N, C-alpha and C positions, 0 to 999 in steps of 0.2 A: 201290554204288548211290546212297547218300545224297550222295556227293561229286559225282557226275554231275549230280544236281538242283541242288546249290548252285551249281555253275559256270554252269549255265544261267540261274538266277535273277540272279546278279551280272552276267551279260552283259546281260540285259534292262534292268536298272537303269542300267547305263553307257550303253546305247543311248538310254534316255529322258532322261538328263542332257544328252546331245549334240544332242537334237532341237531344231530351230528352227521347227517348224511353228506356225502362229498359234493353233490351239486349246489347245496346251499352255501357251502364255503367258498366254492368256485365263484358263485354269483356275487358274493360279498367282496371277494378279492378283486374281481372285475369292476366293481363299482368304485373301488378306490382310484382308479385312473381318472374317470371324469371329475371326481370330486377334487383331486389334486389339481387337474388342469383348471378347473373353476376357481379354486383358490388362487393359483398362480395368475390367472387372467385378471382377477380383482386387483391383485397387488401390482401387476405391470400396468393396468389401466390407470390406477391411482398415480403411479409414477409418471405415466404419459400426461396426465392432466396437469400435474405440477410442472413438468417440463414445458407444456404448452403455455402456461402462465408466465414462465420465465422468458420465453420467445416473445410473447405478446408485449411484455414490458419493454424489452430491448428494441423491438420494431416500432412501437409507438414513439419512443424516445428518438430514434433515428428519423422517423417521418416528420416529427414536429421540427427537428433541426433543419431538415431539407425544406420544409414549407416555409420557415422563417426566412429563407433566402430567395428572393425572387429572381427570375431571368438567368437561372443556371443552366449550363448546357447538360446533355444526358451524361457525359463523362463526369462533370463536376458533381452532379447529383448522385452518381454511383459512388464517387470517392468519399463525399461527405457522409452519405448514409452507411457506407461500410465502416468508416471510422466511428461513428456513433454506436452502431450495432456492436462492433467488437468491443468497444469500451464497456457496454452494458450487458453483454451476454458471455458468460464463462462456461465453456463446454466441459462436461465430465471427461477425463482422459479416456475412460473405457469406451466413449462413443467413437473415437477415432478422429477423422478430419473434421475441421469446422465446417458448418453448413455454408452454402453459397447463398448470398443475399441477392434476391431478384428485385430490381427497381423497375416500375412501370409508370412513367409520367403520364398523366391525363389531362383533360381540359379543366384547369382550375384545381387539380387535385394530383396527388402521387400515391401509388400503392406499393408498398413493401412487402415481401413474402420470403419465407424461409422454411426449409424442411430438414429435420435431423433424424438419423436412424438410431433409435434408442434400443440398446441390447436388453432382452428380457431376462427375468430371473428364472421362473419355473415354467413358462410357456414354451421354452425350448424343448421340454420333455416331449411335445407333440410336434416338434420340428419348426416352431415359430421362434426364430432366433432374435428378430429385431421388430420393432414397431415403428412406422413412419409418423412423426409427430410434426405437424406443420401449422402455420399461422399466417394470416395475411392482414395488414393494417393499411387502411386507406385514410389519407389526411387531406381534408379540404380547407379552403381559406373561409372560414366562418361560414356564411352562406355563399354559394358560388358567385352571386352578383349582389350589388347594393345599388338602391336608389336613395339618395340622401338629399334632404331639404334643409338648408341652412336658413333659419328665420332670425334675422338679426336687427336689433334695435338700432335705429339711426335718429333718434330724438335728441333734443337740444342738450339734455343733461349728459350725454356721452362725451361732451367736450370737457368734463371735469377730469382732473383738478386744474387743468390749464385755464379753463373758463366755466363759470357757473352754469351758463346755459348758452345755447345756440343762437345764431349759427356759427359753426366753425368749419373752415374749409382748408383744403390741402394740408391737413395734419399729417406729418410724416409718420411712418409706421414705427419708427423708434421713439417717437414722442410719447411720454407717459401719460396720454389721456386715455380714457376708455375707448374712444373711437380709434386712436392710433394703436392701441394694444390689441383691439379687436381685428384690425387689418393684419397685424403681424401673425396673430394666432390662427386667423383664417388661411393665410398663406401656408402656414406650417401644416395645418390640418389637411389642406388640399395636396400638399406634398406627400403626406403620409398615405392618403387614399390613392394617390397615383402609384405609389410604391406598392400597394396591395392589388393593383390592377395588373393581371397577367396578360390579358387580351383585351382588345377593343370591345366595349360594351359591358365589361366587368363592373365598372363603378360609374354611375352617372350622378351628377350633382346639380341642384338648383340653388339659387341664392335669392332670398326674399327680404330686402331691406324694408323696414316699416316705420311709420310714425303713427299719426291717426289714419294715415291712408296708406295705399301701396300704389306704386307707379306700374301699370301694366305695358306701357310703352305706346308712343304716338302712332306706331304702325297699325294699330287696331282701331283707328278712328272710323274706318268704314265697316267695321265688323257689326253684325246684327245683335251681338250680346251686350252692346253698350246702350244704356238707358240715358238719353240726352234731356229728359224732360226738366230736371232740376237745373242742369248746366245752362240751358237756353232761357230759363225763366227770367222775367223782369224783377227788378228790386222789390222786396217785400213791403218797403215803405212807400211805394207808388211812384208816379211820375213827378217830375219837378212842378213847381207852381207855374202858372200861366205867365208870371212876370220874369221868369227865367228863360234865357235864350242864348244864342251864340254871343260870345264875349262876356258872358257871366261866369262867376266862379261856380265850380261844380258843387252842387248842394249836398253832396254825401261825403262821409269821412274819407280822408286820403291817407296814403302811405308814401314813403319816400321812394319805394320801388316802382311807383307809377301806376298806370291803369292798364287794363286789357280792354281795349275798345275798338270797334269796327273791325278791321281785318288784320291789323298788325298789332301784336303785344308791344307795349311801351315798358322798357325796363331800364334800370340804370339809376344813377344818383340824382338826376334831376326830376322834380315832380311836376306833373302837368296840373296846373291849378286853374287855368282858364281855358276856354275854347278859342283857338285861333281863328281869325276872320278868313283864313285861307289855308289850304293844305289838307292833309288826310282827315283832320277832325272838324273841318269847317262845317258849321250847321249841326253839329252833334253836341249833346250834353253827355258827359261821361260819368257814370257812377263809380265810385271807388269800391271799398271793401265793406261789406255788410257785417258789422259786429253786433248784430241783433241778439236777442236772448231767447228767440223762439226754438232754437235747437232743431230745426227742421232741415238740417243739411246746409244751411246758409251761413252759419257762423264761421268767421275767420276764412272767407273765401272771396275770390273776385266774382263780380258779375261779368258775364260774357256777351257784351253788347253795348249799345249806346241808344240814347233817345234822339230821334230825328226830330228837330225843332223847326216848325213851320210857322210863319206868321199867321195869327188868328184874327187880330183886330189891329187896324192902323188908324192913323189920323194924319191930316195934311197940316204941315207947318210951313211957315214963311221961309225958314232956313234951317239947315241942320246944325249949324255952329258946332261942328265936331262931336255932335251927340252920337252915342252908340245906337245901332239898329235904326239908323236914319239914312236914306239915300235921296238924292235929287237927280231929276232929269237935266240933261244938258240943253243948252239953247236960251233964247231970249226969254221964253215963258217957262222957265224951269219950275217944276213942281217938286216939293220936297215931301217925302212920306216917312213918318216914323211908325215903327211897330209898337203897339202898346201892350199886346199880350200874344202868347204863343201856345200852340198845341204841340203835344209830344206823342210820338209813336215809337215803340221799342223795336229796335233792330238788332237781332241777335247776330253774334259772330259766326263766321264759318267755322265748321268743326276742325279745320286745319290749324286753328289757334289753340286747340286743346293740348294740354302739357302731358297727357298720358295717365293722370292720376284718377283713381277711383275711391269712393268711400264705401261704407257698409252698404249691403243690399238691404231690402226691406225685411223686417222681422217676419218670420223666423228663418228666412233663407240666409241671413247674415251669419248664422252659426252652423250651417250645414254645407253639404257638398253637392247640392243639386246642380246639374248641368244648366247653365243659363240658356233660356229659350224665349221668354217673354215676360212682360210686366215686371213684377217684383223679383223674379229670378235673375234678371239682367243686372249688370254692374253699373253703378250710377257714376257718370263722369263728373269731375269738378276740377276747378282751378284753385287749389288751396294756397293760402299765403305761405305755408310751409312746405308744400309739395313743389311750388314754383316761386321761390322767394325772389329771385332776381336772375339775371342772366348768368350769374356764376354760382348761385346756390340752389340746388334742386335735389329732390329725392331721387336716388339712383333706381333705375327700373328693375323689375324682376327679370332674372336670368332663368329661363326654363331649363329643364333637365339637359345637361350637356355631358358628353363623354369626356371624362377627364384625361383619358389616356391619349387621345388625338392631339396633334400640334395645335389645330384650330381651337379645339375645346379648351385646352390648357390656357391658351391666350385669352379666350372669352371670359373664363371664370376669374382669372387674375385681373383682367381690366374691370371686371365688375367689383371686385374687392377695392381697387384703386379709386373707383368712382364713389364710394360711399362717403357721405357728409353727415354732420350732425346738426338737426334743427327740428323743432316742432314738439308736439305733445304725443302721449303714449296710448296706443290702443293695441294691446297685445292680441286681441281677438282677431282683427283683420289679418295680421301677419300669420297667425296659426292656420287660418282657414286657407289662405293663398298658399301657404307652405304645403298643406296636403294636397291642394288642388294641382300643384306642380307635379305631383306623383300619380295622377289619375288621367284616364283617357277622356276625351271630349274638351269642350271649351272651358276655360280660356287657354289652356296651356298645352293640351293635346299630347300627353306623355306617351299615349299608346297603351297597348296591352302589357301587363306585368309579366316578364318572362318567368318560367318555372325556376323554383329555388332562388328567388330574389327577395330580399328584405327591404321593406320600407323604413326609412329612419328620418325622424324630425329632430333636429338640434336647434333649440329655441334660447336666445340669449336676450336678456332685457336688464336694464339697469334701474328701473323705477317702477312705481306703482302705476296703475292705469289712471289716466287724467282725462281723456276726452274720446268719445266716439261720435257717431253721427247724431244721436239723440240726447246725450248726457254728458256732464262732466263729473258725475257721482262715481267714485271708484267702486262702490258696492254694486251699482247697477251694472257697470262694465265688467266687473269680476263675474257676475252671474252669467253674462254672455259668454265669457272666456271658458267657463266650466263646460258649458254645452259645446263649444267649438272643439275643445280638447277631447271630449267624448266622441264627437264626430270623426276626428282623426284616428282615434283608437279603434273605432268601429270599422275603419278602413285597413286595420291590420298594421297600423304604424307603431314602431317602437319609438318612445319619445323621451328625449334628454332635454332637461331645462337648466338653465344657469342664470343665477340672479347675481348681478354685480352690484354690490352695496358697499361703497367706500367706508372703511372703518366701521362697518356694521351699524351705520347711522339710521337705517330704516327697519332693521331687524329681518326677520324671515319673510319671504314672499309666499304666502299661502296659496295664491292662485297657481303660481309656477310649480310649487311643490306638488299640489294635487294634480297638475297636468301631466307631470312625468309618469312613466310607466310604473315605476315604484320609487321608494325613497332613495334607493341606491343610484337612481338615474337623475337625482336632483343635486345641484352643485350650488352652495351658498358661498360666494367669493367677496372677500372684504378688500381687495386691492386689484388695480388694473392688470398688474403683472401676473396674477393667478389665472387669467383667461387662457393663456397659452398652455399651461400645465394641465388645466381641466380639459381643453380641446384634445390634447395628446392623450389623455387617459380615455376619453371617448372614442377617439379614432382607433386606439389599440384594441378596445373592447369590440367594436363593431367589425373589425378586420381580423380578429384574433383567429388563430388556427384551432381546429377541433378534429378529433378523431371520429370519422363518420362510421367506420366499422372495423 
């Protein structure tokens, strides 16, 4: 059946092709007009697309030139954009006048547009003599806003090569130690970020110095998210023996920087080796620093209190004869009493003596970003020997997110850089966790809600391998914690740059820092202190770089 219909159809087509009647010829002639117009439209539209691409290239170049120069007036923007546009766009002489460039500045962006009247070739047959070809290019500064956390190693080895280990204080920025070079590089990075900030709130920066601890600041002593249980605890090795009392030497290990005992920290060069018979420490036995091996958060830290020593047993003697712990009543029937043994009760310090430092939270909160609320989620206070070494050497506190463009913010951030000193062991994990928490709402830093079109960036610099956390001095164990912390930061949407400062490549690569970075291009292996500045400039340029939005 289908074959019958097909043969009939082909016969009719053949008959139509042999027809010579006038109406067929006329129809065919008329059909040539739309066919010609269609062919001409295709040609002219192809030319229009090519011209639009040339406009786009020139407008993008002009927009990037404008965007690279901050704080220009509208007239200056117009002049600069026009110069670049004219240099990159050559108009066909047949087009007539050069197109006018329209510049529209926006909030953190600039839009350039231009339209050219392109003469047609065949479409003028139907009265279309020109085609309007236009393009608009919008340039923004990377993301409109940036939240940047600088997580910076302040451990003792940052004194190199001036000194093999900490502490080192007041190192000038031009001194070629790692801590001095870090201060210079950080200042320059802050300057670059400030230059990329067109309006208040565009760029906010936090600074997180770290050793094995971080310092959240003493202003938080009354906050509910501080766990005081370990800070207030009595020495792990127990009370002094009953033979020890006022006037006896302290039975625990001592350090030259002194004790933290009762209500007033004792710091400085003189060591308190005995309990005076009068004054602040009368009647108290002061523990020194516990250098125990239980790794329960007590290693290398001060105890925060004293033992109140009260007489337990006494005996009557005929005279004291200048014996210690012996008193005599006055009068003719004087009675002399000598203490033979003592009882001790632990008196914890007031929280006002806290130095602001915290150690790792309980596992597994230590590698996460859970908002502290109770129990193990809270931050554990401590007075570390490296966090509060003396009255002149201490770990600089964390600076929460600060607007770099305001006068007060600029001063705050620069003062934070100046305050950095080098001392102590390395725990990159705690620095990373507090770095990402400075970019989050809620305690402890309360950054607030992330504005739209805002990037979170972590820049982490360290010069050594992990050496100590709350539980361990095993590098492998601490590295495992760091891997989890880095993933927690990435899960919060942070772009992570890491820098390993390894003088003369003595330690080789840092696998934990390399794996922590967003990708291998975000990891920098530096072999000299003076490379820190160049690396920071590269990172700063990348995170503030201009991009064509549309």
